[in-house]
N, C-alpha and C positions, 0 to 999 in steps of 0.2 A: 414594455413587450405587448405588442396585439397582435393575433392571428390565429389561424388553425392550422390541422394538419389531419392527414388520412392514413392510417396505418394499414395495411392490408398485407395479405398473406397469398404465396402460392398454391395452398389448402389449408383445409382445418387443421389445428394442431400446429401450424409451423411457429408459433411463438408471438402472436400478433398481440395478445390480451398482455402478455408480459412486457412485450416492448412498450405499448402504450402506458401499463403501470409505471415502469421505468421512469419513461420521459416526463410523466405527470409529477413523480417524485423528485426527479430532478430539477423541475422547474420551481414546484411548490419550497425546493429545499432554497431558492435561489430569492422566494419572496414574490414569485410571479401569482397570480390567483388565476387557477386552473382546474378544468373540469375534465371528466372522460366523457366520451356518448359513444354509443353505437345503436344508430337507427333502428337496426330489426337484428336481434339477436334470438338463435332455436337454441334454447336451453332447457334442461328440467333441473338444473341447481337455480334458486331464486333466492330472493330476501324481501323483507316489507321495508319500506322504506319509514324513516319518522311520520311520514305523512299519509301513509298507510297504503301505498302503492306499493306493487310487485314488479321487481326488476329482476336482470338477471346477476348470478351472486358475481360475475368476472367485471361488474360496471361498479358493484360496492366496492368488491377488491382495490378497484380504481381511483374510485372515491375517498378512500384511505389514504392511499396513495400521495392524493393531492392534499389532504387534510381537511375535506370539506363533507358534509353530510351529504349520503344517497338522496337522490330525489328521480322522479319519473321522467322528468326530460331529460335524464342519461341515458335511459333507454324507451325511447318511446313505442317500440313494438318488439313484444316477446312472444315469440312461438314455441308454445310447450305440447311435443307429441303425445298424444293420448291412446294411440294405437298403432296398428298396422298403416293405416291410410287417413287417419284424423288428426286434428291438431286444434288445440284452443288457442286463439289469438288474444292476446293482453295490449291492450294500447292506453299508454299514459296511465299505467299501473293499474287498470281496472279489467277485466272480460269486456271482450269486445265481440266476437263471433267463433263459432267452431266450423272449422273449415277443412277439404281436403285440398291436396296437392294444387288441383287446377281450379278449384274455387277462390284458394288463396292468391293466385295468380290475377283473376278477374275482381280482388278487394283493392289490390294497389294503389290502384287509382284514388280511392278514398285516404288512404294511407298517406299519400304522398305529402299532401298539406300541413297534416298533422306532424309529420317528420319534422318537414321545413322549418316548421314554427318553433318545435320543440328545439333545434338548434339553433335560430336566432335567438330564442329567448336565454341561452346559454351563453350565446358571443355578447350578447348584452349586458351580461351580470358578470362576467369573467374576462380575464387579460387574454387568456389563452384557450382552445378548447381542443382536445387531441382525441380525433376519432379515430374509432376501429371498425374495420371492414367486416364482412361476412363471408367463410368460404373461402373462396380466390374471386377474384375480379374478372376472369376468363372463362366465367361460365358463360359460353356464348348462348345457350340455349335459355340463357334468365337476364339477358341485357336488357332487353325490351323492358321497362316497369324497373329498372332494378334501383332498390331505395340507398341501400347501404355500401354500395361500393363506387364504381364510375360514375352512376347515375346521380351519387351525393355529389361526387367530385367535381363533375362537370356542371350541375346544378349552384353548387356554392364557391367553384374557385378554386377546389383545395386542391394543394402539392398532394401527392401520394409517394408514399415509401413502402416496398414490398419487402416482405419479409421473409426468409427461406430457411427452412430446415437441413441444415448441412448433414447432420447424422445419419438424414435417411438415405444419402445418396444422391446423384444426379440434379445438383444443385445448381449447375449452369444453366441445363437445358430448361429446366424448370422456370427460372428466373425470365430466359430468353424466350422460352414457350409463349408466358404468360403476357409478356409486353407483346408478343407478333401479334398473336390472336385479338388484341385490341386494334381497334380502329384508330385511323390517326388524332382525331379530337381526344379520345380517352388518351392515345398514349403522350399526348402533349402535357398533360396531369402528371403524369409519373416522372419523380425527378431523382429518385434512388433505390438505391436497396441496401438491405440489412442482411447478414449472415448470421444464423441461430446456431447455439449448440456446436460449436465447434471444439473438436479435439484433437490436436496435433502439431505439425512444425507449420508456423506462419509462414516460413519462407517457401514452401512447398506450394502453398494457396496463393502467393503474392502473384506469379506470371497468369492462373487465371481470374485474376479481379483487373489484372492491368487490361488484359483481352476483352473481358467484359465489357468495360469503358469505351473500348476503340469500336466493339460491335454494336454498342446501344447508345452512347453517347451518355451513359449516367455512371455515376461512380458508386462505390459501395461506400457507404456512409460509416460502415462498420461491421466488424466481426465479433460477437459476443462469445465467448468461451461457455465450455459445457460445465455448468455448476451443479454438483449433488446438493439435493437437501433443499431446494428452494422452498418447496412447500407451498407454491401459490394457488389460491381456490381455482380450480381448473371447471369447465364447463361443457367439455366433452366426455363422454363413458370412454374415449380411447386412451384418455390416461389413467384408466385403471389396468391397461394391460402395459404400464411400465414395472420397474421393481419396486418391492416392498420395502419401505424403509425400516432394517432391521436394527433392533436396539443393539448396544453394546453390554447391556447387561447381562450378569450370570443368570442360567436358565432358571433358578430357583426365585429368580427375583423378576423375570418376565412375563407379564401376561400375554398371551394370544387371542387377542379377539378377531372374530370370523365374521365381516358383513355379506350375509347373500345378495350375489349379483341379480339382481331381477332385472327380467329384460327392460322393464320401463323403470328403471331406480331413477329416483331423483333425488336433490339436495346431498347427494354422498358427502360432499365437503362438511357435512355435521359431523364426521368422525377425523377430521384432519388435528382437532384439538387430542383424539386419544393418541395417533401417533406422535404428536409433540413431546408426550411423556416419554421420559428416557427409558422406560420397564415397559414398553407397552411396543405390539406388533402388532399392525392391523394391516389384514388381507380380504380382498374380495375375491368370492370363489362361489362354485355351485356343486362342491362336492359334497356328498352324504358325510365321508368320514373327515371331512375337515369341520362341519357342523356336527358332529357327536364330540369332537376332541378338542374344541374349542373352550378356552375358559370363559369367554362372555362370547355367545351368539347374538349379532343383530340382525334384525330385519328391518331395512331403512324404508325411506319414503318412496313410492312409486306413483305415476301418473295413469296409470291403467291396474286400478288394484285387481278386481275381478279377474281379470286377463292374467295379471301375473301369480294370481292365486292356482287358476286352471294349468297355468306353468311349470309349479310348485307339485302339485298333484301328479301330474303328466311324467314328471323327471322324478317321482319318487323323494324328490326332498321333504313332502309333508311328513310322512313317516320317520324320516331322520330327526326333523324338527321336534314332533311329538315324543320320542323315545328320548329325547333330551331331556325334555319336560318333565318324562315321569320319572327319571334318572335325578332328578333334582339341580339341574345345571342351571345355570343363570343366562335368561334370553330376555333383551330387550325389544321391543319395537319401537319405531318411530313413524309419527304421521301414517302413513298408508301400512308401514309393517304391522304397527299398532290395530291398526282394521283387519289386518289377515290373520290376528292372535285371537280374534274375538268368537262369537258364536254365528253371529249372522250377518250379512252384509245387504243391505236392500237398494240397490241401485237401478234408478229409471232414470239416470242422468249422464253417468261417464261410460259406462257399457251397455246399459240399457236390458239388464240382464234380467232384471227382478231380484227376487231375493235368493241367495246362494248361501250355504253352510262354509264360514270360516273355521278357522283352526282348530277352536272350540278350547282355547287355553286360557283365554282371559274372559271373564264374564261381563262381556262387553257386545253392544249391538251398534251397527251404524247403519244410518239411514242419509243416503246423499240428497243433495238438494242443490238447486240451480245455482244460487246465489253463494258466489264462495266467501269464504271467513278470511280476512287480510288484516292481521292484528298482532301488534306486541303484546308479550306477556312475561309477569314478572310475580315471586309468590314464594314459596317457602317449602321444602321438602321434610316434614316434620318425622319422616321414617328414620331419615338419615340426619337430620340435625341440622342442616345448612340450608341458606339461600339459593333460589335459582330463579331463571330468565329465559326465554325464547321467544320464537314468534310462530304464529299460524298461517297456512297458505293451504286449507282445505275448503272440499265442498262437502263431506262427511261430516254427520253430527255424530257424536258417540257419545252412548248412555249407558251409563254402569249400573247393572243387575247385583252387584254383589262385589266380595274382595274389597281391598283397600284402596283410597282413593293416594296417586302420588306428589302431588302439590297442591296447596292451598292457595289461592289466587288472591292478591292483594285486594281486587273487589270481590272478595267472599265466596267467588266459584269456586267447586272442589275439578280437579284434573287429573286425566291420566289415571292407572290403576294397577294393582300389585295383586297377584297372586301365589303366595309362595317365591318361588324363584322366576317367576315371569312377570315381566315389568312392561307396560306400554306408556306411550306419551303422545300428544298430538304436536308438543312443542319440538319445533328445529330451531337448533343452534343451543338448547341446554347442555351441552358438553362443553360449550365453550366458558361456560360457568365455572371457574375454577373451583370453588369448594365443590359444587355439586359435583364435578369430574372426580374429582379425586377421592371424594367419600364415596361414591360409586364404584370405581377401579379399586376401593380397600375392600368395599364389603364381598367384591367378587372375589377377590384374591385370600378372603378368609373361608369363601364357600370352596375352595377349590385348594385351599391348604399351601397357598404359595407367599411370598414375602413381596409387597409392593413400597418401593420408595417414590414418594412424588416427586416432581420436578419441583427447582426453587423458582422458576421463571413463571409467571402468568402468561396466559395464551395470548392476552393483547400485546406483552412483551415479545413473545416468539415472533408474533405479525409484523408489528414494528419494525422489527429487525428484520425479517424479512425482505420485508418493503425498502427499506435503506440500502439492502444488499442487492435490490434491482435499480436504486438509482445511482448505486456504485458501478454497476456493469455499465449502464450508460454513460455514464460521467467520462468513465476509464478506457473504453472501447469504442464509442462512437465520434464523430468528428461533430462537437456538439455548436461551432461555430456555423457551419452549413447546416445545420438542423434549423437553429434560431432565425438563420437567413429565412429559409423555405418557410417556416412558419411566419414570418411578417413580412415578407415578400411575394409569395407564393412560387409555382412554377416558374422556372427560367424560360423567357419567351424564345429561345435557340433550340430546344430540344429535337433531335432528330428523328424520323419517322422509320419505323422498320417496317420496310414493304413486304406484304402478302397478300394475297388473293382473299382471304378471310375479312369479311365487313360485318361483324356482327352487330353493333351498334346502333342506334336512330341517331338521328341529326338534331 
């Protein structure tokens, strides 16, 4: 089996990442050597690959679904917003440029051959490459120079399936409108649809599916049901608006973890491992009352450290955090959140605001440098008596002036800080390390006079089970024979065109 496929969506968070991962897992279980690919990703959730490159978290998750190591070629362009108008562009895993929206459009001509070479490289080494689009393929203001959707499909003759979220309503109009806004040459690549998050009576849906095929000449290849608790790594902060996964544990055995929802929050998937523990509830909030009442307060990573610090002060959350620290309640800062907890931040790189006062809860100072640190780390938390591991993605260099370190690294460095009940680390992913996570939660439970009973499965096992569930969804609810035919043979040659006056794409 050889070929490729592009999974697009009617909008962000329609389910492109989930469908891509599910197809990767389905094919991998059949012995196909498969890789994910997303030409251009805008996300603040990222990871460091074994090769030392930075890619979107969703592509690392999809690589895990495919059973292969993540690499920079799987996400050659990563856009990381660093404020209201500026973003850092990461290319092939390394920082490439700082841009605004207009200058990024002008940069695309430089990026196109890089994207093409990355996809060609993957296709030369893998049997199948399952590509994921970005946003919607019908963004008519962005079609000229498009790297990730129909521009990619046309250049590489990829068959396209479009995913729509039926739970949001208006699914047929979304699918029809998406197709109708494409020019004839783009429409010729779109070979079918998948509906996501369906709950209800399939017999009521059936007439709509039949009518859509009559109207568009394209079949609906599958209807994926709503499944609670998939817990797949999200890349869009819209996912934080969804319901909290509540534990069924008794109240005296449940820990309430509150994560401050910063405006430029990054790597919020760091806390998925906490939510996977049966006695833990994780909430994202801006409420001062939640900050004060939580068993554990977490300040997460941020791509705009100084700007988020100003927002904390403007909202009064800084006072709630400081009151919590004075009361001796546990606080954990991760990466940017660690920097916020310090005494000073000297930033002439990200915000260019110079030296600003931090929250003053940890004896550390941060200096931003232009070169980004991208590396995997491992070591030991002697304070808790357990091993730990993680990865670093940061411009900030943190120096500890007092207190205790949190981790003793394998290379002899000392990482992180602890002052009483306030902890900080630059390591993302540390909470995915089972020993460290459970020891930390046991310490929190002791401080809060609660019981904590750890789960029996490792987080790696939990993740594998979730990825298998995605593979099962595709296997059970998608016409996999038609899917395989599209991958191998490309889009059918006789697909009809929906007539429209809109001609947004270029020839």
